[in-house]
N, C-alpha and C positions, 0 to 999 in steps of 0.2 A: 792317931788322936785319942786323948784320954776321955774317960767318962765325964770328967769335969768340964772339959771343952765342949763336948756335946750338949751338955746341960745349958751351958752358956749360950751357945748358938740357937738352940730351941727357944730359950727365954727371949733372945733378940727377935726372932721371927714372930713369936706371939705378940710382942710389943708392936712390931710393925703392922700386923694384921689389925690389931685393935685401932692403931692410929688411922689406917685405911678406912676401917669401918666408921670411925668418927667423922672422917672427912666426907665419906659418901653420905652419911646421915645429915650432915650440915648442908651438902649439896642438894640433897632431896628436899630438904626443908626450904632452901633458898629458890629452888625450882618451883615448889608449891606455892610459895609467896608470890613469885613472878606470875605464875598462872592466875592466881587470885587477883593480883593487880590488873592483869590483862582483861579478865572478865569484868572487873570493876569499871575499867576504862571504856570497855565496850558498851556497858550499861549506860555510863555517862554520856557517850557519844550518841547512843540511841536515843537517850532522853533529850539531848540538845537538838539532834536532827529530826527526831520524830520518825525514824526509820529503823527497822531491823537490819541485821547484817546482810540478809538476802535481798532485802529492798535497797540497801545501799549499793550492793553489787549490781543489781539490775539498773539502778540509776546511773552508775559509772559507765556500764556498758551502753546504755542509751546515749549518754553524753558523747561517748567515743563514736557510736554509730552516726549520730547527728553531724559531728565534726567531719567524720570521714566521707559522709554522704555529700556534704557541701563540696568537698574536694573532688569527689567522683562526678558530681553534677557539672562542675566547671570543667573538668577534663572532657566529658561527654560533649558539652556545648562546644569546646574548642575542636573536638574531632569532627562534629557535625559541620561546623563551618569549613573546616579543611576538606571534608568530603564533598561539600557543595562546590567549592572551587575546583577541586579535582574532578568531579563529575562533569561540570560544564566543560572544562578543558578537554577531558577524555572524550566526551561525546562529540566535540568539534573535531578532534583528531580522528575519531572513527568515521565520521561522515566525510571528511576531506580525504582520508585514506581510501575509503570506499569509492568515492568519485574518481580518484586517481586509478584505482584498480578496474574501474568501468571504462577507462579509455580503450577505444577500439581501433583496429587497423582495417576494419572492414569499410569498403567503399560502397556508399549507398547508391543503388541503381533505381532512378525514378522512372516510372511508366511513361513512355512518350506517347502523346495522343495526336501527333501529326506526323505525316509522311511527306517528305519533299519529293517532287517529280521533275524530271529533266526538262520537259517542255509542256506547254499547255494542250497540245494535240492529243496527249496521252489521256487527258481527262475525258475526251469524247469516247475513246475506246473503253475506258472504265465504265462510263455511263451505259454504252451499248445502245442498240437499236430499241427506241421507245423505253429506254431506261431499264431494260430487262437485266443487264449485268449489275447495275448498281443495286436493283432490288434483290437480286439473288445474293449478293454479297451481304447486304443488311440483314436479310432473312437468315443466312448461314452463320453469321457472326453475332447477331443480336446487338449491333451498335448502329448509330446514325452517322452518315457520311456527309460532310459539309465541303463543297467544292467551290465555295464562293471566292476564297482567297487565292491570289495568284501565286503559282509555284508551290502550293502546299495543299495537301488533302487532310482535313481534320476529322479525327474519329471521336465520337462522343458517346459516353455510355457511363452510367453510375458503377457498373461492374468493372473494376480495373483489369480482371483477368481476361474477360471478354475483350476489352480494348487492346490488350497485349496480343491476344490471339489475332485479332483484326490487323494490328500493326504488322506483325510478322507475315500474315498471309498476304496482305497488300504489297509488301516489299517483294515477296516470292513472285507474285503475279506480274509485278512491273518488270522484273528481270526476265520472266518467262515469256512475256508478251502474248501468250495464248489466254486471253481474257474472255472466257465464255462461261456461262451458267454451270455447266457439268464440271469444267475445270476449276471453277471457284469452289464448288462443294468439295472436290477432291483435295485441293490445297488446304482448304479450311480444316477439313477432318484430319489430315496429316499434321497440321499445325497444333490442333488440340492435343493430340497424342504426344507431341514434342514438349508442349508446355505442361502437360500432366506429369511427364517424366521429370522435367525440370523442377517442378513444385515438390515432387516426392524427394529428389535429391537435395533440394534446398531445405526442406523440412528435416531431413535426417542430419544434414550439415549443421543447422541450427541447434538441434537437440544435443548432438555430440559436442558441439562448441561449449555448451553450458554443462556438459557432464551428465546427460540423461540418455539412457539406452533401453532398447527393447520396447519401444512404443509401437502400438499397431500401425500398419502401413497407412490406414485410412486417416489416422490422427496426424502423421507425419505429413501427408498430403495436404491437409487443412493448414498445418503450420507453414507449409512451403508457400502458400498463398501470400504470406507476409512480404515475400519479394516483390510483389506487384501492388502493394497497398501502402499508402501513405496517410498520415493523419497530421493535418496542419503542416504539411511539407516534410515531416519527419518519417523516413522509411521504418516500417514496423520491424523488420529484421534488425536494423541498427538500434532501435529503441529497445526491443526485447532483450538482445544481447547486453546492452548497457545496463538495463534495468536489472537483469538477472545477476550480473557481476557485482553490482552495487549491493544487492539484497543478500547474496551469498556472504559478502565480506561483513556486512552489519551482523548477520545471524552469527557468524563465526566469532566475532568480537564479544557479543553479549551472551553467548551461550544458548541460543535459540536452536530449533530443529532446522538444520541447514538444508535437508532434503525437501521438507515441506515448502520452505522459502523458495528453494530452487525451481521446484514445479509450479508453485504459485505464481512466480514471475514469468516463467516460460509461457503459461496458459492465460495470464490475466487479460490480454487483449484479443484472444482467439475468437471471441464473439463478433469482432469487426469484420472478420472474412467469412462469416456464416450467413447464409441467406435466411430471411425470416422477419417476422414482425417483432418489434420490441427493442429495447436498448442492447448495446454489445454485452453489457453485464449479464442480462437475462439469457441472451442466446448462447453465451459461452458456458454459463452454468448448465443450461439444458444439454448442450453437447457433451460436456465432461461427464455428466451423470449417465448418459447413454453408454459411455465407455467404462463405467463403473470406477471412475477415478476416486480415491479416498476422500472422505468428507472434509478433513482439515484443508486439503488442497482446494476443493471446490469452494470453501468458505473464504479462502484468500481471494479467489476470483470475484465472489459474490460481494465482497466487503471492500474492494480496493479503491472504490470511489465513495466509500461510506454511505452506500445505499442502505446498508444494514449495520447495526453496531458491531464493532470489532469483537470477535469471539476468541481471539488468541493474539499472542505477541507476534506471531508469524504473520498474521493478517496485517498488522500494523507496519511491520517491516516491508511487506510487499507494497502497501500504500506509499510509504515514505520513499522507497526506491523508484517507484513510478513517478512520484512528484519531482524527485531530483532529476531524473533523466528528462522528463517533459518540460521542466521549468527553467532549466539552465540556459543562459544566454546562447542563441544561435540554434537551439535545438529544433525549434519549430517556427515556421513563418506562414503567412497567409496574405494573398493579395488584398490590400486594404480596400481597394475600390470594389472587388468582387465580393468581399465580405459585407461592405455597406449595402451593396445592391441586393444581395440576398436577404438581408434584414428588412430592407424597404419592401421587397416583394412579398415577403410573409405578412407584413402589416397590411399591404394592399389588398391581399387575398382575403383577409379578415374583414377589412372595412366595406368591401362590396356587398356583404350580406346585410339584408334589411334588418334593422333593429341595433346594428352595431354602430356606436358612436365614435369609438377610437380603438386603437390597437397598438401595443408595445411589444417588440421582441427582445428577449432577455437571454442570458446564458449562452452567448455565441449561437443563438438561433435554435436553441433546444427548448425554450419555453416562449410561449406567446400569451399575453394577458389582454383580454378583450373586454372592453367596457360596454355593457349593454343598456339600452334605453328601457327602463322598467315599465314605461307607458305602451311600448310597442311589443315586447316579448314577455311571456310568463315564465315560470320556472321550467316547465316541461320544454317550451320552445327554446329557452336558453341552452339546455342540455343538448338539444338536437343540433343547434347551430354551432356549438363547440365541437361536437363530433364531425360535422360536415367540414369545418375549417381545418381540423386536423387531418382528416383523409385527403382533402385537396392539397394541403401544404406538403404532406409526405409523398404524395403522388407526383407533384409538378416541380418540386425543389430538391436539390442535392443536399440535404441537411443530414449530416452523420447522426445515427442513433435515432432514439424515439423522441418525437415532438410532444410536449406537454401544453395543452391548451387550457388556460384558466379563465373562465368566463365570469365576469363580476356583475351581478344585478343587484343594485341597491335603491330602495326607495326610502325618501326621508320626507317627513311632514313637520314643518316648524311653525309654531303658533306663539305669538308675543303680544302682550297688552300693556300699555303705558297708563299708570294711574296718576293724574295730575291733581 
């Protein structure tokens, strides 16, 4: 390439650079003008709306949040309605499924309180000379013997374990034919040991059935007494097995502490087979505390009849399981005539006291309300009469649990005047 060609090429490059520079300057000028227009429009918009750009941004965000909040609220409401429907359905499913799991293949064994005899002549041998045999039998067993009905000997005792010992002992004596005071004592002592062994085995069997192990032997023996105890016709072993299976299933479904519910259900009625004064709830709590049972389990027992406010969801579950087992059709029964007779006897005991105008038995015979004549008894005398009625009722009638006597003494003076 010649020198002239190089000069020509350099000239063209310079011209192109100048052109680019002019175009760039024009673009910068146009950009500057656009930015200026943008700012002018912003100022005009601010003047029209009365807001700065930051304020406008906040306003836009607020409007967006409000719009979205309405949508979220509607969705939440829809989900809440759906949750309510699902919760009701799910709760029914849990309860029904729990009751299904509570079905048992255990056959209830009710304590028999009568023994059939082959002939009436045997009654004379059972009574013995001057009644010494029957006296020895009643003293050894702690039961009352009724020989009035033909072909049957009835055994009466509030303690169903004693009655079971008496029944077994009497059957052995009838087969043995050697009915003498020393033989009676020997047979009764042997039978007591057999029944104690049976109760220990039954208690262990009950505990293992619900998945509880390593309980003290003494506590297992108390649980074994359930075999010979019924409540309104429902055997306690059957009730406890059913109650515990239902409670465990409910606890598993809702995420509660299964072990607390398991033991709470197992022990909830243990006070019914413990001797002492007070309700079965009170007696059960006292027994469990002696064995250092953890407080959450003791609370389940103390609260299963709502004698105390519920302290945990596990206590509520034990209460629910107990109610399901006891209230289902066919679970419990009681002779209506005997039931009515017991209530009438309670009222009659109260009415015979001086100063008592009327009396009413409530709560299946667990509460007695006494109306006091305020003109015959003062407050101190009313308290004393209520105590006497409670003691006599507890002593003479087979009323389960503690009897509450409420004495009502009310004095009214009404004065009226007519102005004509």
